KOLDOLUM-477305 format. One line per 5 residues: for each residue z, x, y of N, C-alpha, C, CB. Coordinates in pm, whole numbers, plus 32768, in hexadecimal, padded with zeros to 4 digits. Glycine has a CB too. Layout:
residues N
Z/X/Y/Z/X/Y/Z/X/Y/Z/X/Y ~ ...
END
This chain:
residues 255
8000/8054/7F88/8000/8000/8000/8000/8058/807D/807A/7FA1/8000 ~ 7FA9/8037/80DC/7FA5/807F/815B/7FF3/802E/81C3/7F11/8098/818A ~ 804F/8071/8206/80A0/8032/826C/8083/8072/82F3/8137/803D/8249 ~ 808F/8024/835C/8088/805A/83E3/8102/802B/8430/8005/802F/842A ~ 8139/8084/847F/81A2/805E/84DD/8164/805B/8568/821D/80C1/84D6
816D/7FE8/85A8/813F/7FDC/8632/81BB/7FD9/868B/80E6/7F5B/8646 ~ 81C2/803A/86E3/8234/8045/873E/821B/7FEC/87B7/824C/80DA/8769 ~ 8250/7F74/87B3/823C/7F18/8823/827C/7F4E/88A3/8276/7E8E/8802 ~ 82EA/7F93/8892/832E/7FD4/8903/8387/8042/88CE/8381/7F6D/8957 ~ 839F/80A7/8920/8402/810D/88FB/8480/8101/8950/83C7/8199/8909
848F/8090/8993/850E/8070/89D2/856F/803A/8969/84FB/8008/8A45 ~ 85EE/8053/897B/8652/801D/8920/86D3/7FFF/896D/866E/807E/88AC ~ 871B/7F9A/8941/8799/7F76/8981/8811/7FB9/893F/87AB/7EE0/897F ~ 87F8/800E/88D9/8861/805E/889A/8844/80F2/88B3/886A/8040/8801 ~ 88A9/8144/889E/8899/81D6/88A4/88DC/8211/8827/88D7/8214/8928
8896/820C/87B8/88CD/823D/873A/88B5/82D3/872C/888E/81F1/86C3 ~ 8913/8317/86F1/8907/83A8/86DE/888B/83CA/868C/8983/83DF/8699 ~ 883E/842B/86BD/87CA/845A/8673/874C/8409/8688/87E8/845C/85E5 ~ 8753/839D/86D4/86DC/8349/86E7/8680/8387/8750/8705/82BA/8712 ~ 85FF/838B/8731/859E/83C8/878B/8579/836F/8801/8523/83EC/873E
85A9/82F5/8804/8582/829B/8871/85B2/82CF/88F8/85BA/820F/885A ~ 8620/8319/88FC/864D/8350/897B/864F/83E9/897B/86D5/831C/899C ~ 8638/8427/8907/8630/84BA/8901/85A4/84E8/8926/8657/84ED/8874 ~ 853F/849E/88FA/84B3/84C4/8913/8495/84C6/89A9/8453/8463/88CB ~ 843B/851F/89CF/8419/8531/8A5D/83A2/84DD/8A89/83FC/85C3/8A79
8357/84A4/8A2B/82E2/8456/8A54/830D/83D9/8AA3/828F/842D/89DA ~ 82B4/83A3/8AF4/82D7/8333/8B4C/8302/82B6/8AFE/8262/8311/8BA5 ~ 8354/8265/8B3E/837A/81E3/8B07/8314/817A/8B34/840A/81BC/8B33 ~ 8303/8115/8AE0/82A8/80AB/8B07/82A2/803C/8AA1/821E/80E2/8B1E ~ 8251/7FD7/8ABC/8238/7F6B/8A5C/81A2/7F63/8A45/8271/7EE2/8A90
817A/7F3E/89CD/80ED/7F3D/89A8/80A2/7ECA/89EC/80DE/7F34/8911 ~ 8039/7EE8/8A38/7FE6/7E7E/8A70/7FA1/7E31/8A01/7F7E/7EB8/8AD2 ~ 7F81/7DB2/8A1A/7F46/7D5E/89B2/7EBB/7D8C/8987/7F3D/7CCF/89E3 ~ 7E70/7DCD/89E1/7DEC/7DFD/89B9/7DF8/7E72/8957/7D9B/7E27/8A33 ~ 7E5A/7EC9/896C/7E73/7F37/890F/7EA9/7F01/888C/7ED5/7F9E/894C
7EFC/7E9A/8893/7F2F/7E59/881A/7EBC/7E22/87C6/7F91/7DE9/883E ~ 7E5D/7DDD/8806/7DED/7DA5/87BB/7D98/7E13/877C/7D97/7D4F/8816 ~ 7D7F/7E80/87C5/7D33/7EF0/878D/7D7F/7F30/8719/7D16/7F58/87FA ~ 7E04/7F34/8723/7E56/7F6C/86B7/7E4A/7F16/8639/7EE9/7F76/86E2 ~ 7E50/7E94/864B/7E42/7E39/85D9/7DB7/7E44/859C/7E5E/7DA7/8604
7D51/7E4F/85F1/7CC8/7E5E/85BF/7CB9/7EDC/856B/7C64/7E62/8634 ~ 7CF4/7F4A/8599/7CEE/7FC6/854E/7D35/7FB7/84C8/7D2C/8039/859E ~ 7DA9/7F75/84C9/7DF3/7F5E/844D/7D9E/7F0F/83E9/7E77/7F12/846A ~ 7D56/7EAB/841B/7D01/7E5C/83C3/7C92/7EB1/8386/7CC4/7DE5/8410 ~ 7C55/7F07/83D7/7BEA/7F5E/83A6/7C1E/7FC0/833D/7BAB/7FAC/841A
7C9E/7FE8/8348/7CD9/8047/82EA/7D1D/8001/8274/7D3E/809E/8332 ~ 7D09/7F7E/826A/7D40/7F2E/81FB/7DD8/7F35/81F4/7D06/7F5D/8177 ~ 7E17/7F37/8268/7EAA/7F32/826F/7ED9/7EAA/823E/7EDD/7F4E/8300 ~ 7F3D/7EA9/81E5/7F70/7E2A/81B1/7FE9/7DF5/81FE/7F96/7E3A/811F ~ 803B/7E4F/8233/80B1/7E28/8280/80B6/7E78/8302/8132/7E3F/822E
80D5/7E33/836F/80EE/7E74/83EF/8181/7E62/8411/8092/7E3A/8460 ~ 81C7/7ED2/8424/8254/7ECF/844B/825A/7EE8/84E1/82A9/7F3A/83FC ~ 8298/7E8C/8528/8290/7E89/85BA/8302/7ED5/85FC/8290/7DFA/85EB ~ 8312/7F52/85D4/8377/7FA7/8611/8357/8038/85F2/8404/7F82/85DF ~ 838D/808D/8646/8390/811D/862A/8411/8151/8665/8311/8169/8665
840B/8189/86DF/8485/81B0/8724/8499/8151/879A/8480/8245/8754 ~ 84E8/80E9/8782/8500/8084/87E8/8524/8000/87A6/8484/8072/8843 ~ 8556/7FA2/87F4/857E/7F1F/87C0/850D/7EBB/87D7/8602/7EEF/8804 ~ 84CC/7E8A/876D/8458/7E33/877E/8475/7DAF/87C4/841D/7E15/86F8 ~ 84F0/7D7D/87BB/850E/7CFD/87FB/851A/7D09/8892/858E/7CC4/87C2
850E/7D82/88C8/8504/7D92/8959/8475/7D7A/8989/8532/7E1E/8983 ~ 8417/7D71/892C/838B/7D58/894F/837B/7CC7/8979/832B/7D7A/88D8 ~ 833B/7CAC/89EB/8339/7C22/8A20/82D7/7BC4/89DD/831B/7C27/8AB0 ~ 827D/7BF7/8987/8215/7BA1/894D/821D/7B9F/88B4/818A/7BCF/8979 ~ 8295/7B9F/887F/82A5/7BAD/87EE/8260/7B3B/87A2/833A/7BB1/87CA
8265/7AC3/87D7/8224/7A53/8792/818D/7A67/878B/8245/79CD/87D9 ~ 8151/7A9B/87F7/80C1/7AB5/87F7/809E/7B21/8791/8094/7AE0/8884 ~ 80F4/7B85/8786/80DA/7BF3/8729/80D0/7BBE/869A/814A/7C5E/8731 ~ 8130/7B6C/8673/8131/7B37/85EB/80B5/7AE1/85D1/81B0/7AE5/85D2 ~ 8091/7A8C/8632/8018/7A3A/8625/7F9C/7A92/8612/8007/79E1/86A1
7F91/7AFB/8663/7F1B/7B51/8661/7F0C/7B98/85DA/7F23/7BB9/86D1 ~ 7F7D/7BC1/85A1/7F79/7C09/8520/7F59/7BA8/84AE/8000/7C50/8507 ~ 7F9B/7B36/84AC/7F84/7AD2/8443/7EF2/7AA4/8444/7FE2/7A59/8455 ~ 7EB9/7A99/84BA/7E2D/7A6E/84C9/7DCE/7ACB/847E/7E06/7A68/855D ~ 7DF4/7B4B/8473/7DA0/7BAD/842E/7DC7/7BBF/839C/7DA9/7C34/8476
7E17/7B62/8368/7E42/7B66/82DB/7E8F/7BE5/82B8/7DCA/7B59/8280 ~ 7EDC/7C16/8318/7F36/7C87/8303/7FC5/7C51/8310/7F1A/7CFD/836A ~ 8021/7C8C/82C6/80AA/7C5A/82C4/80FF/7C9F/8330/80EA/7C70/8238 ~ 8137/7C52/838E/818C/7C8D/83F6/821D/7C99/83C8/8184/7C3A/8475 ~ 825B/7D09/83E8/82E6/7D25/83C4/8324/7D74/8437/82F0/7D74/833B
83A8/7D76/843E/83E5/7DD2/849D/8477/7DEF/847A/83DC/7D99/852B ~ 84A6/7E5F/84B1/8532/7E87/84A7/8571/7E78/8531/8541/7F1B/8472 ~ 85E9/7E3F/8536/862E/7E2A/85B4/86BF/7E54/85A8/8624/7D97/85DF ~ 86FC/7E79/8618/878C/7E95/8614/87DF/7E15/860E/87B5/7EE7/868E ~ 879E/7DA3/861F/87E0/7D22/860B/882A/7CEA/8682/883D/7D2D/859E
8838/7D39/86EB/8889/7D0D/875D/884C/7C96/87A6/889C/7D7F/87BE ~ 87C8/7C88/87A1/8783/7C1C/87E8/8757/7BAB/878D/870C/7C53/8830 ~ 877C/7BB4/870E/8757/7B4B/86AF/87AF/7AD0/86BE/8760/7B7F/8620 ~ 8775/7A5B/86A6/87C3/79E1/8696/8779/798A/8631/87D7/7996/8721 ~ 87B8/7920/8603/877E/78CE/8598/86FC/788A/85C3/87E1/7865/856B
86F7/785C/863E/867D/7819/866E/8607/7879/866D/8693/77E0/86FB ~ 8620/78F4/8697/85B7/7958/869B/8586/7979/860E/85E9/79D7/86E1 ~ 85E4/798B/85B2/85C0/79A8/8527/856C/7937/84EC/863E/79BF/84D1 ~ 8598/78BC/8502/854F/7849/84CD/84C2/7841/8508/859C/77C9/84EA ~ 84B6/7859/8589/8434/7853/85CC/83D7/78BF/8597/8445/7862/8663
8407/793B/858E/83B3/79A8/855C/8385/798D/84CD/83FE/7A2E/8563 ~ 83DF/795A/847C/83BC/793B/83F0/8350/78CD/83EB/843A/790E/83A1 ~ 835E/786A/8441/8300/77FA/8443/8273/7828/8468/8330/7790/84A6 ~ 8269/7889/84C3/81E4/78B4/84F0/81AC/7927/849C/81E9/78DD/8583 ~ 81F8/7954/8436/81BB/79B1/83D8/81FD/7A36/83C2/8137/79CA/8402
8276/7A4E/83F9/82BA/7ACD/83DF/82D0/7ADE/834A/8342/7AD4/842B ~ 82AB/7B52/8315/82AE/7B6A/8285/8331/7BA7/8256/823B/7BC3/825D ~ 8362/7C0B/829D/83DF/7C4D/8279/842F/7C6F/82F5/83C3/7CCC/8227 ~ 84B2/7C6A/82E7/850C/7C91/8352/8572/7CF2/831A/8552/7C14/8393 ~ 8582/7D64/835C/85EC/7DC3/8339/864B/7DD0/83AE/85B0/7E4F/8312
86CC/7DCE/8392/8733/7DDE/83F9/8773/7E66/83E8/879E/7D6B/83F2 ~ 8769/7EB7/844F/879D/7F40/8449/8836/7F40/8445/876B/7F92/84C0 ~ 886B/7F97/83EF/88FC/7FA2/83E0/891B/8033/83BE/8933/7F3F/8371 ~ 893B/8082/8424/894D/8112/8412/89D5/8140/8442/88E0/815E/845B ~ 8A01/81AF/840C/8A86/81E3/842F/8A8F/8206/84C2/8AA7/825C/83DB
8A20/8230/84FF/8A22/825B/858A/8A0D/81E9/85ED/89BA/82C3/85A0 ~ 89EC/8172/85BB/89D8/80FF/8612/8A5E/80CD/8647/898E/808E/85C7 ~ 8A65/80AA/86C7/8AE5/8079/86FF/8B0A/7FEF/86C6/8ADD/8072/879A ~ 8B54/7FF0/8658/8B73/7F74/8610/8C09/7F57/8618/8B45/7F7D/857D ~ 8C2D/7EDC/863E/8CB7/7EB0/8637/8CBF/7E35/85DD/8CF0/7E91/86C5
8D37/7E02/85C8/8D4A/7D96/8567/8CF9/7D1A/858B/8DDD/7D72/855D ~ 8CFA/7CF0/8608/8CB3/7C76/862F/8C1C/7C88/861F/8CD5/7C4F/86C1 ~ 8BEB/7D01/863A/8B5C/7D19/862D/8B33/7D1A/859A/8B35/7D9C/8670 ~ 8B86/7D55/8544/8B6B/7D51/84B4/8B63/7CC2/8483/8BD8/7D9E/8465 ~ 8BBF/7C6E/84B2/8BBF/7BE1/848C/8B3E/7B9D/84B8/8C38/7B99/84C9
8B0E/7BBF/8530/8A90/7B88/8562/8A1C/7BB3/8508/8A77/7BB6/85F3 ~ 8A17/7C32/84E2/89AB/7C63/848D/89AE/7C1F/8404/89B4/7CFB/847C ~ 8A26/7C0C/83CC/8A33/7BC4/834D/89FA/7B37/835A/8AC7/7BBE/8320 ~ 8A1B/7AF4/83C8/89EB/7A6A/83DC/8953/7A65/83E4/8A28/7A2E/845C ~ 8918/7AC4/842C/8886/7AC6/843A/8843/7AE1/83B4/885C/7B30/84A2
8879/7B3F/8369/8846/7B60/82E4/884E/7AE5/8287/8895/7BD7/82A7 ~ 88C2/7AA6/8283/88D5/7A32/822B/8878/79BF/8251/8967/7A02/8230 ~ 886A/79A6/82D4/8816/7937/82FF/8782/7951/82DE/8826/791F/8396 ~ 8754/79CB/82F8/86C8/79EC/82DC/86A8/79D7/8249/86AB/7A7E/8304 ~ 86FC/7A08/81F1/86E3/79F7/8162/86F2/7964/8138/8743/7A4E/8111
874A/791C/8179/875F/788E/8159/86E1/783C/8173/87D3/7856/81AA ~ 8698/785B/81DF/8621/780C/81FF/85A5/7841/81B6/8609/780B/8296 ~ 85B4/78AE/816C/8544/78E0/811D/8502/795E/8151/84E0/7878/8111 ~ 8530/7992/81C2/84F8/7A0E/81F8/8531/7A85/81AA/8516/7A1C/8290 ~ 84DB/7ADE/817E/8507/7B53/8132/854B/7BB5/8191/848F/7B97/80EA
85CF/7BB9/818D/861D/7C08/81EB/8676/7C6B/81A0/8672/7BAD/8246 ~ 8674/7CE7/81CC/86C8/7D52/8196/8712/7D95/8209/8673/7DB9/8148 ~ 8781/7DD1/81E9/87B8/7E35/8242/876E/7EB8/8227/8853/7E45/822F ~ 875E/7F0B/828D/8723/7F90/827B/8783/7FF7/82B4/8696/7F99/82C1 ~ 87A2/805A/8261/8800/80BF/828D/87C9/814B/8274/8886/80AE/8246
87C6/819C/82DD/879F/8228/82D2/881E/827A/82C7/8748/8255/834E ~ 8829/82C8/825D/88A3/8317/8247/8881/83A9/8235/88F2/82E3/81CC ~ 88DA/83FF/8265/88C6/848F/8261/8928/84D6/8204/88D1/84C8/82EB ~ 898A/848D/81D3/89F0/84CF/8181/8A2D/846A/8120/8A5E/850F/81D9 ~ 8A73/849F/80BE/8AB6/844A/805D/8B23/83F7/80A0/8AF1/849E/7FEC
8B67/8432/8101/8BD1/83EA/8148/8B99/8371/8191/8C18/8447/81AC ~ 8B28/8384/81D7/8AE8/8314/821D/8ABD/82A8/81B9/8A6F/8345/826E ~ 8A82/82D4/814C/8A54/8275/80E7/8AC6/8220/80B2/8A10/82BF/8073 ~ 8B34/8260/808D/8BA6/8216/8054/8BE3/81B7/80BB/8C10/8277/8021 ~ 8BE8/81E1/8139/8C1F/818D/81A2/8BCA/810F/81B6/8C2A/81DB/8227
8B46/8121/81C0/8AED/80AF/81D2/8AEC/8057/8155/8A5E/80DE/81F3 ~ 8AEB/8096/80E0/8AEA/804A/8063/8B63/7FEF/8058/8AE4/80A9/7FEC ~ 8BD6/801F/8087/8C50/7FCE/807F/8C45/7F50/80D5/8CC9/8020/80AC ~ 8BF4/7F55/813E/8BE3/7EE3/8198/8B72/7E86/8169/8BC5/7F14/8225 ~ 8B13/7EBD/811B/8A9B/7E70/80F8/8A88/7E60/8062/8A21/7EB2/8133
8AEF/7E79/8012/8ADD/7E7F/7F81/8AAF/7DFC/7F42/8B5E/7EAA/7F42 ~ 8AC4/7D8A/7F85/8A96/7D0B/7F4E/8A15/7CDB/7F93/8B03/7CA1/7F5C ~ 89D5/7D35/7FE1/895B/7D12/802A/88E4/7D60/7FF3/896D/7D2E/80C1 ~ 886B/7D31/8014/87F3/7D7C/7FF3/87DF/7DE9/805D/8775/7D1D/7FEC ~ 87CF/7E64/802E/87C5/7ED5/808B/874B/7F2B/8068/8846/7F2A/8088
86FC/7F4C/80CC/8697/7FB4/80BE/86D5/8036/80EE/8614/7F90/8110 ~ 86FE/808A/808F/8739/810B/80B2/86CA/816B/80D7/878E/8143/803D ~ 86DC/81B4/8141/8678/8216/816D/86BD/829A/818A/862A/81E3/81EA ~ 868E/8303/814A/86C6/8388/815F/86A2/83B9/81EA/8695/83EB/80F3 ~ 8703/83ED/8232/86E8/8427/82B4/868C/849F/82A8/876A/844E/82F9
8632/84B0/8307/85D5/8520/8303/8621/85A3/830D/856C/8515/8375 ~ 85FE/8601/82B6/8643/8681/82AF/85EA/86EE/82EA/866A/86A2/821D ~ 8619/8731/8351/85D2/87A2/838C/862A/881D/8382/85AA/8785/841F ~ 85F1/8888/834F/863B/8905/833E/85E6/8976/8378/865D/8920/82A8 ~ 860C/89A5/83EE/85BE/8A0C/8433/85BF/8A92/83EC/85F1/8A1D/84BE
8618/8AA3/838C/8620/8B23/8346/85C4/8B27/82CB/86B0/8B3E/831B ~ 8581/8AB6/82AD/852C/8AB0/8237/84A0/8A80/825C/856A/8A54/81CD ~ 8441/8AA1/8207/83B8/8A70/8216/8393/8A24/8198/8353/8AE5/8232 ~ 8366/89AA/81A7/8348/8956/8133/82D1/898D/80E5/832B/88C6/8161 ~ 82CA/8968/8066/825A/8993/8013/821A/891F/7FC7/8288/89FD/7FB0
8238/88A4/7FF2/8200/882E/7FB1/81AE/87DE/8014/826F/87D8/7F74 ~ 8146/879C/7FE0/80F7/8743/8032/814A/86C7/8055/8074/871B/7FE9 ~ 811B/8679/80B6/8163/8602/80E1/8123/8584/80A5/8165/85F8/817A ~ 816F/8536/8059/8137/84BD/801C/812E/8447/807D/8189/8495/7FA4 ~ 816C/8453/80F1/8178/83E0/814A/80FB/83C9/819F/81EF/83F2/81A4
80B0/8434/81BC/8047/8425/8221/7FCE/83D5/81F0/8019/84AC/824D ~ 7FC4/83BF/816D/7F5A/8368/813A/7F84/82D5/813B/7F34/8392/80AD ~ 8004/82BA/814D/8038/8233/813D/8066/81F3/81BF/80AA/8233/80DC ~ 806F/8243/8228/80AF/8211/82A1/8079/825B/831B/8149/821F/8298 ~ 806F/8214/838B/8055/8256/840A/8096/8203/8478/7FBB/8269/8422
80A4/8241/84EC/80EB/8203/855C/808C/81F6/85D2/8169/8256/8584 ~ 8095/8187/8619/804D/8178/8698/80B5/8164/8706/7FE8/80FF/8692 ~ 80BA/81C5/8762/8116/81BB/87D3/80EF/8148/8830/8118/823F/8821 ~ 814A/8125/888B/8133/80B5/88E6/80B9/80CC/893F/81AE/809F/893D ~ 8092/814B/8956/801F/8168/89AB/7F9E/8179/895B/8039/81E4/89FD
7FA4/815F/88D6/7F2D/8168/8883/7F1C/81EC/883B/7EB7/814F/88D5 ~ 7F6F/824F/8857/7F68/82CF/8812/7F89/82BD/877E/7FC8/8336/8852 ~ 7F3A/82FC/8727/7F4B/82EF/8697/7F84/8370/8660/7EC5/82CB/8650 ~ 7FF4/8368/8619/8035/83DD/85DE/8054/83C0/854B/80B8/8402/862B ~ 806B/8428/84FA/807A/8411/846B/8103/83E4/843D/8058/848B/8424
816A/83F8/848E/81F2/83EF/8458/8253/83C8/84C6/821E/8475/8418 ~ 82BB/837E/84A2/831E/8353/8506/836F/83C7/853D/837C/82EC/84C9 ~ 836C/843B/84FA/83B4/84B0/852C/8366/84FA/8598/83D3/850E/84BA ~ 82EB/84D0/85B2/829E/8506/8621/82CA/84BB/869E/8202/84FA/8609 ~ 831F/84F9/86ED/8359/84B2/875F/8315/84CC/87E3/83E7/84D6/876B
82D1/853F/87EE/8297/8568/886E/8207/859A/885F/82EC/85D4/88AE ~ 81B8/8551/8813/8129/8571/8805/8110/85FB/87C9/80E6/8569/888C ~ 816B/8628/876E/8158/86AB/8730/80DB/86AE/86D6/81D4/86D0/86DE ~ 80BD/863E/8694/8045/8633/8641/8002/85AF/8666/8067/863A/85A7 ~ 7F88/85B4/8697/7F43/853C/86C5/7EBE/852D/867C/7F2E/8540/875E
7EA6/84B6/8645/7E25/8497/8607/7DBE/846C/866F/7E36/8429/859F ~ 7DEE/842C/86DA/7D93/83F7/873F/7DD6/8383/8785/7D0C/83CC/8701 ~ 7D86/832B/87BF/7DB7/82B4/8804/7D61/823D/87DB/7DB5/82C9/88A0 ~ 7D9F/81CA/87CD/7D54/8153/87A1/7CE5/812D/8800/7DB3/80DE/8790 ~ 7CEC/815C/887D/7C84/813C/88DE/7C02/8186/88C1/7CB3/815C/896A
7C0B/81F2/8873/7B92/8240/8858/7B82/8269/87C6/7B93/82BB/88AD ~ 7BE6/8250/8773/7BE6/827E/86E8/7BA0/8219/868D/7C75/8296/86B7 ~ 7B68/824B/861D/7B35/81F3/85B5/7B6D/821F/852E/7A9A/81F3/85B3 ~ 7B4D/81D5/84C7/7B87/81F1/8443/7B5C/827A/840F/7B5F/8184/83E0 ~ 7AE2/82A2/842C/7AB3/8325/83FE/7B05/8396/843A/7A1F/8339/8420
7B23/8388/84BB/7B74/83EE/84FE/7BFF/83F6/84C1/7B7E/83D0/8594 ~ 7C3C/8381/84A8/7CC2/837F/846D/7CC0/83C1/83E4/7CF6/82EE/8462 ~ 7C61/839D/8390/7C5B/83D7/8309/7C44/846D/830D/7BED/8394/82B8 ~ 7BF3/849B/836D/7BDB/852A/837C/7C5B/8572/83A4/7B6E/8544/83E5 ~ 7CA6/8538/8402/7D23/8575/842F/7D8A/857B/83BE/7D5C/8528/84A6
7D8E/8514/836B/7DEB/8512/82F9/7DC8/8583/8298/7DE6/8489/82B1 ~ 7D48/8594/827A/7D1E/8600/8220/7D3E/8689/825B/7C87/85F6/8202 ~ 7D2B/8698/82DF/7D4A/8716/8320/7DDE/8735/8317/7D1F/8712/83B3 ~ 7E33/86D1/832A/7EC3/86E7/8324/7EEE/870F/8298/7F0E/8669/8351 ~ 7EB4/86D0/8232/7ECF/86FA/81A9/7EAC/878E/8195/7E80/86A3/8145
7E38/87B8/81C8/7E0D/8843/81B8/7E6C/88A3/81FE/7D80/8856/81EC ~ 7E97/887E/8278/7EF3/88D3/82C2/7F77/88E6/8277/7F0C/8899/834C ~ 7FAA/8878/8241/8029/887F/81FA/801C/88D6/817C/805A/87F1/81D5 ~ 7FB1/88C1/8131/7F9E/890D/80B5/7F86/89A1/80CF/7F29/88D4/8066 ~ 7F46/89BF/8140/7F27/8A4B/815E/7F9A/8A95/81A1/7EAD/8A51/81B7
8001/8A4C/81CB/8071/8A8B/820E/805F/8A99/82A4/808B/8B10/81D4 ~ 7FED/8A67/82D8/7FD3/8A71/8368/7FF1/89ED/83AE/7F40/8A9A/8382 ~ 8051/89A6/8378/8073/8920/83A8/80BA/8924/842F/80CA/88D7/8342 ~ 80B8/88B5/8479/8105/88AD/84F5/819A/88C1/84DB/80EE/8826/853B ~ 81E2/88EF/8540/8271/890E/8530/82C1/8897/84FE/82AA/893F/85B2
829F/881F/852E/82ED/87AA/8508/82E3/878F/8472/82BE/872F/8556 ~ 8272/87B5/8434/8262/87A8/83A3/829C/8822/835A/81CE/8797/837E ~ 828E/8897/8397/82B6/8914/8357/8349/8912/832B/829F/8988/83B6 ~ 839C/88D4/837C/842C/88D6/8360/8462/8850/8331/8478/8902/83DB ~ 8407/87F5/830B/8431/8772/82D8/8441/8779/8241/83CB/8705/8300
84B7/8751/8210/84D1/8758/8181/84EF/86CE/8148/8544/87B6/8165 ~ 84AF/8669/8183/84BD/85E1/8151/8492/85D6/80BF/846B/8581/81A6 ~ 8429/861D/8098/83F0/860C/8013/8437/865B/7FA7/8360/8632/8015 ~ 8484/86C2/7FCC/84C2/8713/7F64/8551/873B/7F82/8471/878E/7F4D ~ 8594/86EC/7FD8/8621/870A/7FF2/8675/86D5/7F7F/864F/86CC/807A
86ED/8707/7F74/8743/86E4/7F02/87CA/86B4/7F36/8755/875E/7EA4 ~ 87D0/8634/7F59/884E/85F9/7F86/888D/85AF/7F10/8837/8597/8000 ~ 890B/85CD/7EF1/894B/858D/7E7C/8974/84FD/7E93/89C4/85DC/7E53 ~ 8910/84A8/7EB0/892A/841A/7EC7/88CD/83C9/7E6E/8919/83F3/7F5D ~ 8901/8364/7E2C/88AF/8316/7DD1/886A/82A4/7E1B/8905/82DE/7D5E
8804/82C7/7E68/87B0/8262/7EA6/8724/829C/7EB2/87E9/8237/7F31 ~ 86C6/8248/7ECD/863C/8277/7ED5/85FE/8247/7F58/85EA/8245/7E5C ~ 8593/8287/7F7E/8548/8259/7FF2/8511/81CE/7FD9/84D8/82BA/8012 ~ 8515/817A/803E/84DC/80F4/8030/8444/8100/8025/8504/8099/80A8 ~ 840A/80AD/7FD0/8378/80AE/7FC0/8338/8064/8035/834D/806E/7F38
END
């Protein structure tokens, strides 16, 4: 399955540790509707099956969320998104589900500013979404066994998509190819296309939806594979050990 993440905005109402939404130096903004339509068109040409409407930022801050879902469903692609849950309510969940939202993930991380009342709110949103038939999971990114056990104790009776935190080690150079770049790509709010959510400041760019086509994207993907295999990869890939790190936690990357 090929997935695309469309970054509707890189603004966020939270400041979680390690999040690139406020660490990255690139400009903040929201995706214009013409760039959104070109992004969806490109996804259709690349046979993308699911579009996830987030990258670094809170998607519910985007003012045209209902239009986005309509536009994606119209092209027979499944719209999904991850949210921190702070702006969710039952009416919104019901409305999004009615117009075609396919999956909803609610972020729940150790570094997120969570208190008891907010946890209760997230539980309510999760329970309601699943009650009306929307496929809803919690999603938690963890970097250590301690974080995993802490989150697990809070979510052990819930559906969770566990995601290993990206591991970067500047003292090592990877020797494995990346399995992710054939399955996923990101479109920033300004239309810039990058291979990975860990690209925060245009370190690796495939092009822009305003001028890119499927041939260009496929060529860039093949080039990146060659760079990684040859050892001449960009720095952000050189020190990434997502594919071969060894964290003693019994969870797997979400598919």
